[in-house]
C-alpha positions, 0 to 999 in steps of 0.5 A, spaced: 896 292 643 890 293 647 888 286 647 895 284 649 898 282 656 902 288 659 908 284 658 907 282 651 906 289 648 912 288 644 910 281 641 904 283 639 907 289 635 912 284 632 907 279 630 902 284 627 908 288 623 911 281 621 904 280 618 902 286 615 909 289 613 913 283 612 918 286 617 924 281 619 926 284 625 922 288 630 925 291 637 924 296 643 929 300 646 928 303 652 932 309 655 935 308 662 934 313 668 941 317 666 938 318 659 945 315 656 943 309 653 938 305 650 937 298 652 933 292 648 926 290 652 926 282 651 927 276 655 930 277 662 936 278 664 938 283 659 944 280 655 944 284 649 949 290 648 946 297 650 946 302 645 949 310 646 943 315 645 949 319 642 952 315 637 948 310 635 942 310 629 936 309 634 940 314 638 939 319 633 931 318 633 931 318 640 935 325 640 931 328 634 924 325 636 923 324 629 924 317 625 931 315 622 931 311 616 938 307 615 938 303 608 943 297 606 943 294 613 944 286 611 939 283 606 933 286 609 934 292 606 931 298 610 931 299 618 926 305 621 928 307 628 922 311 631 921 315 637 917 312 643 914 318 647 908 320 650 906 328 650 914 330 650 916 324 655 921 320 651 921 313 653 925 309 647 925 307 640 922 302 636 926 299 631 923 296 625 927 292 619 923 291 612 924 289 605 927 294 601 921 293 596 916 294 602 918 301 604 915 307 602 914 314 606 906 312 607 909 306 611 914 310 615 908 314 617 904 308 619 910 306 623 911 312 627 903 312 629 904 305 631 910 307 635 906 313 638 900 308 640 906 303 643 908 309 648 901 310 651 900 303 652 907 302 655 905 307 660 898 303 662 902 297 662 907 299 667 901 299 672 901 291 672 908 289 670 915 291 671 918 289 664 919 296 662 921 299 668 927 293 668 929 295 661 930 302 663 936 301 668 943 299 667 945 298 674 941 297 680 937 303 683 938 304 691 932 304 694 932 311 696 933 312 688 927 307 687 922 311 691 924 318 688 923 315 681 917 312 682 915 319 685 916 323 679 910 325 674 915 324 668 921 327 665 918 331 660 911 334 658 909 339 652 903 343 651 902 349 646 903 354 652 909 351 655 914 345 655 918 342 660 924 337 662 927 335 668 933 330 670 936 327 677 943 325 678 946 321 680 940 317 677 941 310 680 943 313 687 939 320 688 937 322 695 932 327 696 931 332 690 925 331 686 920 335 682 913 335 680 908 338 676 900 338 674 896 342 669 889 343 668 885 347 663 887 354 666 893 353 670 900 349 671 903 347 678 910 346 678 914 344 685 922 343 685 924 340 692 931 339 695 930 335 701 935 335 706 939 328 709 941 322 705 939 315 703 932 313 705 931 318 710 932 324 705 927 319 700 922 319 706 922 326 707 921 328 700 915 323 699 911 326 705 912 333 702 910 331 695 904 327 697 902 332 702 903 338 696 899 333 692 893 332 697 892 339 698 893 341 690 887 335 689 883 338 694 883 345 690 887 349 695 891 355 693 898 355 693 899 358 700 894 352 702 898 347 699 905 350 702 901 350 709 899 343 709 905 340 707 909 345 712 904 342 717 905 335 715 912 335 715 913 339 722 907 334 725 912 328 723 919 331 724 917 336 729 923 341 726 928 336 726 928 335 718 925 340 713 925 341 706 927 346 701 922 348 695 919 352 690 912 352 688 909 356 682 902 356 679 902 359 672 896 362 669 896 359 662 892 365 659 896 371 662 903 368 663 902 371 670 905 366 675 904 366 683 911 363 687 913 361 694 920 361 695 921 356 701 928 354 700 934 353 696 932 351 689 934 357 685 931 360 678 935 362 672 931 366 666 934 366 659 930 372 656 932 375 649 939 372 650 940 375 657 941 370 663 939 373 670 937 370 676 930 370 679 930 372 686 923 372 689 923 373 697 926 368 701 921 364 706 922 358 711 923 351 708 917 347 709 917 343 716 922 348 719 917 351 724 910 350 727 905 354 723 909 358 718 905 363 714 907 363 707 905 368 702 905 368 694 909 373 690 907 375 683 912 375 677 910 374 669 913 370 664 913 372 657 913 368 650 920 366 649 922 365 656 926 360 658 926 358 666 931 353 669 930 351 676 936 348 679 938 345 686 945 347 690 948 340 688 948 344 681 949 351 682 954 350 688 959 345 685 966 348 685 971 347 679 978 344 681 980 352 682 974 353 686 970 357 682 962 356 683 958 353 677 953 359 678 959 364 677 960 364 670 959 356 667 951 356 668 950 362 664 955 359 658 951 353 659 944 356 658 946 360 652 950 354 649 943 350 650 938 355 648 936 352 641 935 345 645 928 343 647 927 343 654 927 335 655 934 335 652 937 341 656 938 338 663 942 332 661 946 336 657 947 341 663 949 335 667 954 333 663 957 340 662 957 340 670 961 334 670 966 337 666 966 343 671 967 339 677 973 335 674 975 329 677 972 329 684 966 325 685 959 329 686 957 330 694 950 332 693 944 330 689 943 334 682 936 336 680 935 341 673 928 342 671 927 347 664 921 350 662 920 354 656 914 359 656 910 360 649 904 363 652 897 362 649 894 365 643 887 367 642 
C-alpha cells in the first residue's frame, strides 16, 4: 500500500489479497457524511447501490467496530467485513470474500490488521486524491458544507483518558456550526462553535474563527490567549457586524481538571451516575462582538465515568409539533437511552431521535453534537 499511487490503494490491497489469500472479491465501502450509508470505492461515477449502516452485513461491522463474518455467500464460501478506522474515527468497511477452505481465525486477524493499515493510508492519500472523499458523499455538498467538513479534525478520536465523537447536520448543507480538538501528552483542547448567519458567510466566519484559535493554540497561548486572539481577528475583520458563539475547554489529562470559557450559545449537558444535568458556566461575550473583550477561565472537574454532551441551539431549541423544546424532557431521555453506546455513535443516534421530536417540519438551523466520555488517567 505504501508503494501504491494514492488512488490505487484498493487495487493494491485487492491484488495482494488475491495472491496470498485466494480472495475472489475485495471491496472498500466508505461511510457517507451523514453516517447512514456505505458506498463502494471503485470507478467514478459511482453506480453501485449504497448499503445501509443499520441493516446490512457490512453495516454490522461498521457499527460494532468488530469484524463480521458471513458464510455461504455464493460459491466462494466466506465473506469477512472488517472495519476501517483510525484512532476511533470510523471511515468505512473492507469486505473480503475467501474460499471456505482458506478461512481460519488467524486469517481474520491478519485481514483486520490490513484493514487498520488501509485506514491510515487513506488519510495520507486524501492529501493527494479526491477518490475517497468523493466516495463519502451520497449527494453534492453545498460549498459552505464543503468548507465546514474540510475544517474538522475528524468525527471521532479515542485515547486511554477519553473518547470523542461529533456530527453535523444537515450533513450536505451545514452552515456555521463546527467543532475542533487537539491533544498533547498532558492536555486535550476542545472547541465547539455555533456560527451566526447562513451559507458562505457563516462558513467564512467559522473558518476565520477556527483558524485563529488554532493559530493561537499552536503558538502556545493559554485558553484566554486563544479566545482573545480569535476575538480580535473577528472584530478586526467584521467590526462587530458578525460574531461567533463558542465554548473553549482545556482538559488536564492527569487530573481531570478543566478550564472553560463559555462565550456563547453552545450548551453542555452531563451524565453522571445516571443523573442528567446541564453544566452552566459563567456566560461571556461571543467572539468578535466587541473590541478588546476580556475573557476569563472558569474551572470545573470531570470524573471517570462522566459523559459530556455539547450541543448547538439547532438541537436543544428544536420544538415538537406541540411546542415542547427538545431540552425540556427529550434530551434527558435521549442521553439516558444512549448511555451504553460509544461516543462515536451517540451524535448520530440523538440526531435521528431529534428528527422524530421535530415531526414533519423541516429543520431551520444547523445541528451540532459532540459527545465526550471521560475515563481519566490511571497511574
